[in-house]
Every structure is written in C-alpha cells, then in structure tokens.
NUTI-391539 format. One record per residue: residue in three letters; x, y, z of N, C-alpha, C, O, CB in turn; residue number from 1. Coordinates in Angstrom, 2 decimals, padded with zeros to 5 digits. Glycine has a CB too. Example, Ala and Ser with C-alpha at 12.3 -4.5 7.8 and 13.67 -1.06 7.14 Angstrom:
2
- ALA|013.19|-005.69|007.80|012.30|-004.50|007.80|013.20|-003.30|007.80|014.24|-003.32|008.46|011.31|-004.47|009.05|1
- SER|012.85|-002.25|007.08|013.67|-001.06|007.14|012.90|000.03|007.87|013.41|001.14|008.04|014.08|-000.60|005.72|2
***
This chain:
120
- MET|-000.12|033.67|034.49|000.55|034.96|034.63|001.25|035.10|035.98|002.10|035.98|036.15|-000.46|036.08|034.46|1
- GLU|000.91|034.26|036.93|001.59|034.35|038.23|003.09|034.07|038.10|003.91|034.71|038.76|000.96|033.37|039.24|2
- ARG|003.43|033.11|037.24|004.84|032.79|037.05|005.57|033.99|036.41|006.69|034.31|036.80|005.00|031.53|036.16|3
- VAL|004.94|034.63|035.44|005.53|035.79|034.78|005.63|036.95|035.76|006.64|037.65|035.78|004.69|036.20|033.54|4
- ARG|004.61|037.14|036.58|004.64|038.20|037.59|005.81|037.96|038.56|006.51|038.89|038.94|003.29|038.25|038.37|5
- ALA|006.01|036.71|038.95|007.11|036.38|039.86|008.46|036.68|039.21|009.39|037.14|039.88|007.04|034.89|040.28|6
- LEU|008.59|036.42|037.91|009.83|036.74|037.21|010.04|038.24|037.13|011.16|038.73|037.34|009.82|036.14|035.79|7
- ARG|008.97|038.99|036.84|009.06|040.45|036.80|009.52|040.98|038.14|010.40|041.83|038.21|007.70|041.08|036.42|8
- ASP|008.91|040.48|039.22|009.28|040.92|040.56|010.70|040.53|040.92|011.40|041.27|041.60|008.31|040.35|041.59|9
- ARG|011.14|039.36|040.45|012.51|038.92|040.69|013.50|039.88|040.02|014.51|040.26|040.61|012.71|037.48|040.16|10
- LEU|013.20|040.26|038.78|014.07|041.20|038.07|014.15|042.52|038.82|015.25|043.04|039.02|013.55|041.43|036.63|11
- TRP|013.02|043.05|039.24|013.00|044.31|039.98|013.79|044.19|041.29|014.59|045.06|041.61|011.54|044.74|040.28|12
- GLN|013.57|043.12|042.03|014.27|042.93|043.31|015.77|042.84|043.12|016.54|043.40|043.90|013.76|041.68|044.01|13
- GLN|016.20|042.13|042.08|017.64|042.01|041.84|018.25|043.35|041.43|019.32|043.72|041.92|017.90|040.96|040.75|14
- LEU|017.58|044.07|040.55|018.10|045.38|040.14|018.15|046.34|041.32|019.12|047.07|041.49|017.23|045.97|039.02|15
- GLN|017.11|046.32|042.11|017.06|047.20|043.28|018.15|046.85|044.28|018.78|047.74|044.85|015.68|047.12|043.95|16
- ALA|018.39|045.56|044.50|019.43|045.13|045.44|020.82|045.54|044.95|021.67|045.92|045.75|019.37|043.61|045.65|17
- LYS|021.05|045.46|043.65|022.37|045.76|043.09|022.61|047.26|042.93|023.73|047.72|043.07|022.53|045.07|041.75|18
- LEU|021.54|048.02|042.62|021.71|049.42|042.28|021.16|050.40|043.31|021.45|051.59|043.23|021.07|049.68|040.98|19
- GLY|020.38|049.92|044.26|019.88|050.77|045.34|019.13|051.99|044.86|018.19|051.88|044.08|021.01|051.20|046.21|20
- ASN|019.56|053.16|045.31|018.86|054.40|044.97|019.24|054.94|043.59|018.88|056.07|043.25|019.13|055.46|046.02|21
- ARG|019.96|054.15|042.81|020.32|054.56|041.45|019.31|054.04|040.43|019.50|054.18|039.22|021.72|054.06|041.10|22
- ILE|018.23|053.43|040.94|017.17|052.92|040.08|015.82|053.26|040.72|015.69|053.27|041.94|017.31|051.38|039.85|23
- ALA|014.83|053.53|039.87|013.49|053.87|040.36|012.44|053.09|039.56|012.58|052.90|038.36|013.23|055.40|040.27|24
- LEU|011.42|052.66|040.24|010.29|051.98|039.61|009.35|053.03|039.04|008.97|053.97|039.73|009.55|051.06|040.62|25
- ASN|008.98|052.88|037.78|008.00|053.76|037.14|006.67|053.04|037.15|006.50|052.02|036.48|008.44|054.16|035.67|26
- GLY|005.74|053.57|037.88|004.43|052.94|037.97|004.14|052.51|039.40|004.97|052.64|040.30|004.34|051.75|037.04|27
- HIS|002.96|052.01|039.57|002.50|051.57|040.88|003.23|050.28|041.27|003.40|049.40|040.43|000.96|051.35|040.89|28
- PRO|003.67|050.16|042.51|004.40|048.97|042.92|003.57|047.68|042.86|004.13|046.59|042.74|004.93|049.15|044.30|29
- GLU|002.26|047.80|042.93|001.41|046.61|042.97|000.49|046.50|041.76|000.38|045.43|041.17|000.58|046.62|044.23|30
- TYR|-000.16|047.60|041.38|-001.17|047.57|040.32|-000.55|047.94|038.98|-000.61|049.09|038.55|-002.33|048.52|040.66|31
- ARG|000.05|046.94|038.34|000.66|047.13|037.03|000.62|045.81|036.28|000.31|044.76|036.86|002.12|047.64|037.16|32
- LEU|000.93|045.86|035.02|000.89|044.65|034.21|001.86|043.61|034.76|002.99|043.95|035.11|001.23|044.97|032.74|33
- PRO|001.44|042.38|034.85|002.31|041.34|035.41|003.50|041.02|034.51|004.48|040.44|034.97|001.52|040.09|035.67|34
- SER|003.43|041.38|033.25|004.48|041.02|032.31|005.42|042.17|031.96|006.28|042.02|031.09|003.86|040.50|031.06|35
- THR|005.27|043.32|032.62|006.06|044.49|032.26|006.73|045.11|033.48|006.10|045.27|034.53|005.20|045.52|031.57|36
- LEU|007.99|045.44|033.33|008.73|046.17|034.37|009.30|047.42|033.72|010.07|047.32|032.76|009.86|045.28|035.02|37
- ASN|008.92|048.58|034.22|009.43|049.84|033.71|010.20|050.52|034.84|009.63|050.85|035.88|008.26|050.76|033.17|38
- VAL|011.49|050.71|034.61|012.35|051.31|035.62|013.16|052.43|034.99|013.32|052.49|033.77|013.29|050.26|036.25|39
- SER|013.66|053.33|035.84|014.56|054.38|035.38|015.89|054.24|036.10|015.95|054.01|037.31|013.95|055.79|035.63|40
- PHE|016.94|054.38|035.32|018.29|054.40|035.86|018.65|055.86|036.05|018.75|056.62|035.08|019.31|053.65|034.91|41
- ILE|018.85|056.25|037.29|019.03|057.65|037.65|020.32|058.21|037.05|021.40|057.65|037.20|019.04|057.81|039.18|42
- ARG|020.15|059.33|036.35|021.24|060.07|035.72|022.00|059.27|034.67|023.18|059.53|034.41|022.20|060.52|036.77|43
- ARG|021.34|058.29|034.07|021.95|057.51|032.98|020.90|057.30|031.90|019.80|056.83|032.20|022.50|056.12|033.50|44
- PRO|021.19|057.65|030.67|020.22|057.43|029.59|019.96|055.93|029.39|020.89|055.14|029.31|020.72|058.06|028.27|45
- GLY|018.69|055.57|029.32|018.34|054.18|029.11|018.92|053.64|027.82|019.32|052.47|027.76|016.85|054.03|029.11|46
- SER|018.98|054.46|026.79|019.52|054.03|025.50|020.99|053.66|025.62|021.46|052.75|024.94|019.33|055.12|024.45|47
- GLU|021.72|054.36|026.47|023.14|054.06|026.67|023.32|052.68|027.30|024.20|051.92|026.91|023.80|055.14|027.56|48
- ILE|022.49|052.37|028.27|022.57|051.08|028.94|022.19|049.96|027.96|022.89|048.96|027.86|021.65|051.04|030.19|49
- LEU|021.09|050.14|027.25|020.64|049.11|026.31|021.65|048.86|025.20|021.82|047.72|024.76|019.30|049.50|025.69|50
- SER|022.31|049.90|024.74|023.26|049.74|023.63|024.45|048.86|024.01|025.15|048.35|023.13|023.76|051.10|023.18|51
- GLN|024.67|048.68|025.29|025.81|047.88|025.75|025.43|046.46|026.13|026.26|045.70|026.62|026.45|048.55|026.92|52
- LEU|024.18|046.10|025.89|023.71|044.76|026.24|023.28|044.00|024.99|022.18|044.23|024.47|022.54|044.84|027.25|53
- GLU|024.13|043.12|024.52|023.81|042.35|023.33|022.72|041.32|023.63|022.71|040.70|024.69|025.07|041.66|022.79|54
- GLY|021.83|041.15|022.69|020.82|040.11|022.78|019.64|040.43|023.68|018.77|039.58|023.89|021.45|038.89|023.26|55
- LEU|019.59|041.64|024.22|018.48|042.02|025.09|017.50|042.88|024.31|017.87|043.94|023.79|018.99|042.77|026.35|56
- ALA|016.27|042.44|024.24|015.23|043.21|023.56|014.41|043.93|024.62|013.66|043.30|025.38|014.33|042.30|022.66|57
- ALA|014.54|045.22|024.67|013.79|046.06|025.61|013.65|047.42|024.94|014.25|047.65|023.88|014.52|046.18|027.03|58
- SER|012.87|048.31|025.52|012.72|049.63|024.92|012.93|050.71|025.96|012.73|050.50|027.15|011.34|049.77|024.27|59
- THR|013.33|051.87|025.47|013.60|052.99|026.37|012.36|053.85|026.54|011.38|053.70|025.81|014.77|053.83|025.84|60
- GLY|012.42|054.74|027.50|011.30|055.64|027.78|011.38|056.93|027.01|010.71|057.90|027.34|011.24|055.94|029.24|61
- SER|012.22|056.94|025.97|012.32|058.14|025.14|012.35|057.70|023.69|012.57|056.53|023.37|013.58|058.98|025.50|62
- ALA|012.14|058.64|022.83|012.18|058.35|021.39|013.09|059.37|020.72|013.16|060.53|021.14|010.75|058.38|020.77|63
- CYS|013.76|058.94|019.70|014.65|059.82|018.96|013.96|060.23|017.66|013.60|059.37|016.85|016.02|059.14|018.67|64
- HIS|013.79|061.51|017.48|013.20|062.05|016.25|014.15|063.11|015.72|014.41|064.11|016.38|011.77|062.65|016.50|65
- SER|014.66|062.88|014.53|015.57|063.83|013.89|016.76|064.17|014.77|017.17|065.33|014.86|014.81|065.11|013.52|66
- GLY|017.31|063.17|015.43|018.49|063.39|016.26|018.21|064.00|017.61|019.13|064.26|018.38|019.44|064.24|015.54|67
- ARG|016.96|064.24|017.91|016.57|064.84|019.18|015.88|063.80|020.04|014.98|063.11|019.56|015.65|066.08|018.97|68
- ILE|016.27|063.68|021.29|015.65|062.70|022.18|014.50|063.35|022.92|014.64|064.44|023.49|016.69|062.12|023.19|69
- GLU|013.35|062.68|022.91|012.16|063.20|023.57|011.64|062.18|024.56|011.73|060.97|024.34|011.07|063.57|022.55|70
- LEU|011.10|062.67|025.65|010.52|061.79|026.66|009.24|061.14|026.16|008.52|061.69|025.34|010.25|062.56|027.95|71
- SER|009.00|059.96|026.68|007.75|059.28|026.39|006.59|060.12|026.93|006.67|060.63|028.05|007.73|057.85|027.02|72
- PRO|005.53|060.28|026.15|004.37|061.03|026.64|003.76|060.38|027.89|003.21|061.08|028.74|003.31|061.13|025.54|73
- VAL|003.86|059.07|028.00|003.32|058.38|029.17|004.10|058.77|030.42|003.51|059.09|031.45|003.35|056.85|028.97|74
- LEU|005.44|058.75|030.33|006.25|059.12|031.49|006.06|060.59|031.83|006.07|060.97|033.01|007.73|058.83|031.22|75
- ARG|005.89|061.41|030.82|005.63|062.85|031.05|004.30|063.01|031.78|004.20|063.80|032.72|005.63|063.64|029.70|76
- ALA|003.27|062.28|031.34|001.95|062.36|031.98|001.99|061.85|033.42|001.20|062.29|034.25|000.93|061.56|031.17|77
- MET|002.90|060.93|033.70|003.06|060.41|035.06|003.85|061.38|035.94|004.05|061.14|037.13|003.76|059.06|035.03|78
- ARG|004.28|062.49|035.33|005.04|063.53|036.02|006.38|063.03|036.58|006.81|063.43|037.66|004.20|064.10|037.15|79
- ILE|007.02|062.17|035.82|008.34|061.69|036.19|009.33|062.75|035.72|009.30|063.17|034.56|008.66|060.27|035.57|80
- ALA|010.21|063.17|036.60|011.17|064.21|036.28|012.00|063.81|035.06|012.39|062.65|034.94|012.09|064.49|037.49|81
- PRO|012.28|064.75|034.16|013.02|064.43|032.94|014.36|063.74|033.20|014.72|062.83|032.45|013.26|065.69|032.16|82
- GLU|015.09|064.14|034.21|016.40|063.52|034.48|016.27|062.06|034.91|017.22|061.29|034.82|017.15|064.32|035.55|83
- ILE|015.09|061.69|035.39|014.83|060.29|035.74|014.21|059.57|034.53|014.61|058.45|034.21|013.88|060.20|036.98|84
- ALA|013.26|060.21|033.88|012.56|059.58|032.75|013.50|059.26|031.59|013.25|058.30|030.85|011.45|060.49|032.27|85
- MET|014.56|060.02|031.40|015.50|059.75|030.32|016.23|058.42|030.53|016.79|057.86|029.58|016.52|060.90|030.20|86
- GLY|016.23|057.92|031.75|016.88|056.65|032.05|015.94|055.46|032.02|016.31|054.37|032.44|017.54|056.73|033.38|87
- ALA|014.72|055.67|031.55|013.71|054.61|031.59|013.97|053.50|030.58|014.35|053.74|029.43|012.34|055.20|031.36|88
- ILE|013.75|052.28|031.05|013.77|051.10|030.19|012.56|050.24|030.56|012.27|050.03|031.74|015.12|050.29|030.34|89
- ARG|011.87|049.75|029.54|010.70|048.88|029.75|011.08|047.46|029.35|011.47|047.20|028.21|009.46|049.37|028.93|90
- PHE|010.96|046.55|030.30|011.23|045.13|030.07|009.90|044.40|029.97|009.01|044.61|030.80|012.13|044.53|031.20|91
- SER|009.76|043.56|028.97|008.56|042.75|028.83|008.94|041.29|028.99|009.91|040.81|028.40|007.88|043.00|027.46|92
- LEU|008.17|040.59|029.79|008.38|039.17|029.99|007.17|038.41|029.49|006.07|038.96|029.38|008.66|038.85|031.49|93
- GLY|007.37|037.14|029.19|006.27|036.34|028.68|006.40|034.88|029.06|007.24|034.50|029.88|006.18|036.47|027.18|94
- ARG|005.55|034.07|028.44|005.52|032.63|028.75|006.88|031.97|028.62|007.23|031.10|029.41|004.55|031.92|027.84|95
- GLY|007.66|032.40|027.62|008.95|031.78|027.37|010.08|032.30|028.24|011.20|031.78|028.19|009.31|031.97|025.97|96
- SER|009.81|033.33|029.03|010.87|033.90|029.89|011.24|032.92|030.99|010.38|032.22|031.53|010.42|035.24|030.50|97
- THR|012.53|032.88|031.31|013.00|031.95|032.34|013.69|032.70|033.46|014.10|033.85|033.31|013.95|030.92|031.73|98
- GLN|013.82|032.04|034.58|014.53|032.60|035.73|015.99|032.86|035.37|016.56|033.87|035.77|014.42|031.66|036.96|99
- ALA|016.60|031.96|034.61|018.00|032.13|034.21|018.16|033.39|033.36|019.14|034.12|033.50|018.50|030.89|033.44|100
- GLU|017.20|033.66|032.47|017.27|034.87|031.64|017.13|036.13|032.49|017.86|037.10|032.30|016.17|034.84|030.57|101
- VAL|016.21|036.10|033.43|016.02|037.24|034.32|017.30|037.51|035.11|017.74|038.65|035.23|014.84|037.00|035.29|102
- ASP|017.90|036.46|035.64|019.14|036.61|036.41|020.26|037.16|035.53|021.04|038.00|035.97|019.55|035.26|037.02|103
- GLU|020.34|036.69|034.29|021.37|037.15|033.35|021.18|038.63|033.02|022.15|039.38|032.96|021.34|036.31|032.07|104
- VAL|019.94|039.04|032.80|019.64|040.44|032.50|020.01|041.33|033.69|020.66|042.36|033.51|018.15|040.62|032.15|105
- ALA|019.62|040.94|034.88|019.93|041.73|036.07|021.44|041.86|036.25|021.94|042.94|036.56|019.31|041.10|037.32|106
- GLN|022.15|040.77|036.05|023.60|040.80|036.19|024.24|041.69|035.12|025.12|042.49|035.42|024.17|039.38|036.10|107
- GLY|023.79|041.55|033.88|024.34|042.35|032.78|024.09|043.82|032.96|024.98|044.64|032.74|023.76|041.90|031.47|108
- ILE|022.89|044.18|033.36|022.56|045.59|033.55|023.38|046.18|034.69|023.93|047.27|034.55|021.06|045.76|033.83|109
- SER|023.45|045.48|035.80|024.21|046.03|036.93|025.69|046.14|036.57|026.34|047.10|036.98|024.03|045.16|038.19|110
- ARG|026.23|045.19|035.81|027.63|045.26|035.39|027.85|046.50|034.52|028.77|047.28|034.76|028.04|043.98|034.62|111
- VAL|027.00|046.69|033.49|027.13|047.83|032.60|026.97|049.13|033.37|027.74|050.07|033.19|026.09|047.76|031.46|112
- PHE|025.98|049.19|034.23|025.69|050.42|034.97|026.85|050.77|035.90|027.29|051.92|035.95|024.40|050.26|035.78|113
- LEU|027.35|049.79|036.63|028.40|050.05|037.62|029.77|050.24|036.97|030.58|051.02|037.48|028.46|048.91|038.62|114
- GLU|030.05|049.55|035.85|031.33|049.75|035.16|031.47|051.14|034.62|032.55|051.73|034.69|031.48|048.76|034.04|115
- ARG|030.41|051.67|034.09|030.45|053.00|033.49|030.38|054.10|034.54|030.58|055.28|034.24|029.32|053.16|032.50|116
- GLY|030.09|053.70|035.76|030.07|054.67|036.85|028.77|055.43|036.97|028.13|055.77|035.98|031.17|055.64|036.68|117
- SER|028.40|055.68|038.17|027.22|056.49|038.47|027.56|057.37|039.65|028.10|056.91|040.65|025.97|055.59|038.76|118
- HIS|027.25|058.61|039.52|027.57|059.56|040.60|026.35|059.91|041.42|026.28|060.98|042.02|028.17|060.83|040.02|119
- ALA|025.38|059.00|041.45|024.15|059.25|042.23|024.39|058.97|043.69|023.48|059.12|044.51|022.99|058.39|041.72|120
***
C-alpha cells in the first residue's frame, strides 16, 4: 500500500500545484485511506469536471435524485460548506494504478478546470 499511497499523494500534490487555492482536500491530510483521494474543486461542480474527462472512473461528492443534486451525507457530516462540497470528486487508486496514469489524470483535470475558467 505504500506505493499506492505515494501515487495518491503525487496526484494531490500535482493538483494542488496546478490549481492552488481552487482545490481543497476533503479529509485529514495524514490519517486517511492510502488508496483514496477526495478533493473539492472550488466553485465548480465535480460532475461537470468528470463529464469532460473520457476514460476516467471516479465519483462525485453529490448524488442526483429525480433531477435534483444532493450533497453526500459524509461531506455534510464533515461540515464541508455546500459550495465546496458540490465540487467534490473521489479518486480511488489500486495495485494496477501507475505513475503515468496519475500524471495523465492531473494534467487532464487541470486542463479542463483551467480551460473552463475559475473565478476563485
């Protein structure tokens, strides 16, 4: 799991370097699952970002029920502000994950995020 943890941390570091204060870590910086990275894109719906990334399997921090978007109960319990929680995306990494894939995801997300503009 150390290799997976290193990949998770690499993804977070790259996203943070590219997006700065337009991204937030959801959860404890140290005590969290080594295979999961949950982040919020400030003032951008996570579903919007994911919809523009082909081939990326990840999940958002909200659920759509009857056309209405609702926050994840977990993010709500963590007291994450709704405008931040709506931008949440959870990335899961595993044994088969590679450094090249992590780098590609970070590049793709930052491209999509920055192309569409952020006023944060």
